[in-house]
C-alpha positions as protocol buffer text, in pm:
chain_id: "A"
residue {
  index: 1
  type: MET
  ca { x: 5112 y: 3914 z: -11192 }
}
residue {
  index: 2
  type: ARG
  ca { x: 5192 y: 4166 z: -11024 }
}
residue {
  index: 3
  type: LEU
  ca { x: 4823 y: 4271 z: -10834 }
}
residue {
  index: 4
  type: LYS
  ca { x: 4865 y: 3903 z: -10702 }
}
residue {
  index: 5
  type: THR
  ca { x: 5201 y: 3923 z: -10634 }
}
residue {
  index: 6
  type: ILE
  ca { x: 5094 y: 4239 z: -10436 }
}
residue {
  index: 7
  type: ALA
  ca { x: 4758 y: 4044 z: -10278 }
}
residue {
  index: 8
  type: VAL
  ca { x: 4981 y: 3780 z: -10173 }
}
residue {
  index: 9
  type: ALA
  ca { x: 5229 y: 3969 z: -9970 }
}
residue {
  index: 10
  type: ALA
  ca { x: 4927 y: 4166 z: -9830 }
}
residue {
  index: 11
  type: LEU
  ca { x: 4748 y: 3849 z: -9705 }
}
residue {
  index: 12
  type: CYS
  ca { x: 5031 y: 3685 z: -9560 }
}
residue {
  index: 13
  type: LEU
  ca { x: 5125 y: 4050 z: -9366 }
}
residue {
  index: 14
  type: LEU
  ca { x: 4738 y: 4025 z: -9268 }
}
residue {
  index: 15
  type: THR
  ca { x: 4803 y: 3663 z: -9112 }
}
residue {
  index: 16
  type: ALA
  ca { x: 5111 y: 3770 z: -8941 }
}
residue {
  index: 17
  type: THR
  ca { x: 4981 y: 4082 z: -8828 }
}
residue {
  index: 18
  type: ASN
  ca { x: 4666 y: 3913 z: -8657 }
}
residue {
  index: 19
  type: ALA
  ca { x: 4884 y: 3621 z: -8495 }
}
residue {
  index: 20
  type: PHE
  ca { x: 5075 y: 3906 z: -8306 }
}
residue {
  index: 21
  type: ALA
  ca { x: 4829 y: 4107 z: -8248 }
}
residue {
  index: 22
  type: GLN
  ca { x: 4648 y: 3800 z: -7955 }
}
residue {
  index: 23
  type: GLY
  ca { x: 4944 y: 3846 z: -7836 }
}
residue {
  index: 24
  type: SER
  ca { x: 5231 y: 3540 z: -7801 }
}
residue {
  index: 25
  type: HIS
  ca { x: 5614 y: 3442 z: -7671 }
}
residue {
  index: 26
  type: ARG
  ca { x: 5865 y: 3209 z: -7741 }
}
residue {
  index: 27
  type: VAL
  ca { x: 5880 y: 2851 z: -7520 }
}
residue {
  index: 28
  type: ARG
  ca { x: 6310 y: 2764 z: -7512 }
}
residue {
  index: 29
  type: GLY
  ca { x: 6297 y: 2386 z: -7571 }
}
residue {
  index: 30
  type: TYR
  ca { x: 6346 y: 2152 z: -7185 }
}
residue {
  index: 31
  type: THR
  ca { x: 6351 y: 1867 z: -7060 }
}
residue {
  index: 32
  type: ARG
  ca { x: 6014 y: 1686 z: -6834 }
}
residue {
  index: 33
  type: GLN
  ca { x: 6065 y: 1581 z: -6526 }
}
residue {
  index: 34
  type: ASP
  ca { x: 6018 y: 1255 z: -6657 }
}
residue {
  index: 35
  type: GLY
  ca { x: 6288 y: 1267 z: -6943 }
}
residue {
  index: 36
  type: THR
  ca { x: 6029 y: 1381 z: -7200 }
}
residue {
  index: 37
  type: TYR
  ca { x: 6190 y: 1666 z: -7454 }
}
residue {
  index: 38
  type: VAL
  ca { x: 5964 y: 1949 z: -7580 }
}
residue {
  index: 39
  type: ALA
  ca { x: 6056 y: 2127 z: -7890 }
}
residue {
  index: 40
  type: PRO
  ca { x: 6052 y: 2501 z: -7831 }
}
residue {
  index: 41
  type: HIS
  ca { x: 5768 y: 2689 z: -7996 }
}
residue {
  index: 42
  type: VAL
  ca { x: 5552 y: 2990 z: -7994 }
}
residue {
  index: 43
  type: ARG
  ca { x: 5226 y: 2998 z: -7764 }
}
residue {
  index: 44
  type: THR
  ca { x: 4992 y: 3264 z: -7748 }
}
residue {
  index: 45
  type: ASN
  ca { x: 5039 y: 3472 z: -7399 }
}
residue {
  index: 46
  type: PRO
  ca { x: 4778 y: 3322 z: -7058 }
}
residue {
  index: 47
  type: ASN
  ca { x: 4487 y: 3546 z: -6980 }
}
residue {
  index: 48
  type: SER
  ca { x: 4181 y: 3468 z: -6822 }
}
residue {
  index: 49
  type: THR
  ca { x: 3994 y: 3270 z: -7147 }
}
residue {
  index: 50
  type: ARG
  ca { x: 4055 y: 2970 z: -7412 }
}
residue {
  index: 51
  type: THR
  ca { x: 3802 y: 3130 z: -7684 }
}
residue {
  index: 52
  type: ASP
  ca { x: 4188 y: 3289 z: -7802 }
}
residue {
  index: 53
  type: ASN
  ca { x: 4415 y: 2999 z: -7737 }
}
residue {
  index: 54
  type: TRP
  ca { x: 4486 y: 2861 z: -8110 }
}
residue {
  index: 55
  type: SER
  ca { x: 4409 y: 2458 z: -7944 }
}
residue {
  index: 56
  type: THR
  ca { x: 4040 y: 2620 z: -7913 }
}
residue {
  index: 57
  type: ARG
  ca { x: 3829 y: 2496 z: -8191 }
}
residue {
  index: 58
  type: GLY
  ca { x: 3701 y: 2744 z: -8474 }
}
residue {
  index: 59
  type: ASN
  ca { x: 4104 y: 2939 z: -8384 }
}
residue {
  index: 60
  type: VAL
  ca { x: 4367 y: 2795 z: -8612 }
}
residue {
  index: 61
  type: ASN
  ca { x: 4718 y: 2854 z: -8534 }
}
residue {
  index: 62
  type: PRO
  ca { x: 4938 y: 3091 z: -8747 }
}
residue {
  index: 63
  type: TYR
  ca { x: 5262 y: 2896 z: -8686 }
}
residue {
  index: 64
  type: THR
  ca { x: 5177 y: 2521 z: -8777 }
}
residue {
  index: 65
  type: GLY
  ca { x: 4841 y: 2617 z: -9004 }
}
residue {
  index: 66
  type: ARG
  ca { x: 4651 y: 2371 z: -8747 }
}
residue {
  index: 67
  type: GLU
  ca { x: 4252 y: 2389 z: -8623 }
}
residue {
  index: 68
  type: GLY
  ca { x: 4187 y: 2431 z: -8261 }
}
residue {
  index: 69
  type: THR
  ca { x: 4028 y: 2066 z: -8175 }
}
residue {
  index: 70
  type: LYS
  ca { x: 3977 y: 2156 z: -7775 }
}
residue {
  index: 71
  type: SER
  ca { x: 3618 y: 2287 z: -7652 }
}
residue {
  index: 72
  type: ALA
  ca { x: 3639 y: 2676 z: -7478 }
}
residue {
  index: 73
  type: TYR
  ca { x: 3360 y: 2590 z: -7227 }
}
residue {
  index: 74
  type: GLU
  ca { x: 3522 y: 2226 z: -7089 }
}
residue {
  index: 75
  type: PRO
  ca { x: 3798 y: 2153 z: -6837 }
}
residue {
  index: 76
  type: TYR
  ca { x: 4090 y: 2085 z: -7029 }
}
residue {
  index: 77
  type: SER
  ca { x: 4217 y: 1714 z: -6935 }
}
residue {
  index: 78
  type: SER
  ca { x: 4596 y: 1796 z: -6845 }
}
residue {
  index: 79
  type: ALA
  ca { x: 4875 y: 1549 z: -6774 }
}
residue {
  index: 80
  type: ARG
  ca { x: 5013 y: 1852 z: -6539 }
}
residue {
  index: 81
  type: THR
  ca { x: 4729 y: 1713 z: -6269 }
}
residue {
  index: 82
  type: ARG
  ca { x: 4849 y: 1443 z: -6055 }
}
residue {
  index: 83
  type: PRO
  ca { x: 4678 y: 1244 z: -5835 }
}
residue {
  index: 84
  type: ASN
  ca { x: 4776 y: 1312 z: -5469 }
}
residue {
  index: 85
  type: LYS
  ca { x: 5053 y: 1120 z: -5315 }
}
residue {
  index: 86
  type: THR
  ca { x: 5035 y: 845 z: -5048 }
}
residue {
  index: 87
  type: PRO
  ca { x: 5253 y: 556 z: -4970 }
}
residue {
  index: 88
  type: ASP
  ca { x: 5085 y: 317 z: -5120 }
}
residue {
  index: 89
  type: THR
  ca { x: 5081 y: 470 z: -5482 }
}
residue {
  index: 90
  type: THR
  ca { x: 5314 y: 610 z: -5720 }
}
residue {
  index: 91
  type: TYR
  ca { x: 5246 y: 864 z: -5992 }
}
residue {
  index: 92
  type: GLN
  ca { x: 5279 y: 700 z: -6372 }
}
residue {
  index: 93
  type: SER
  ca { x: 5357 y: 937 z: -6583 }
}
residue {
  index: 94
  type: PRO
  ca { x: 5010 y: 892 z: -6926 }
}
residue {
  index: 95
  type: TYR
  ca { x: 5351 y: 924 z: -7136 }
}
């Protein structure tokens, strides 16, 4: 029984160490311009690659346990990308 407890503790420590080795930071909750509230969360530090992001296929978010679903090699579709505004058009939020 004691060996099982030690093994579980070691596994938890290894998982936590791996999560922090990537480099992550907490993001405070905020309200978007369109009024949507974004809850506080943890995300990886920005860098020049997508292969180590938690949302990329093959990776698992250590905080939520969710597997990544996005391709590292295809462009992300981003809600932040807004069309060029002209007097004739109005930006419509996707939310």
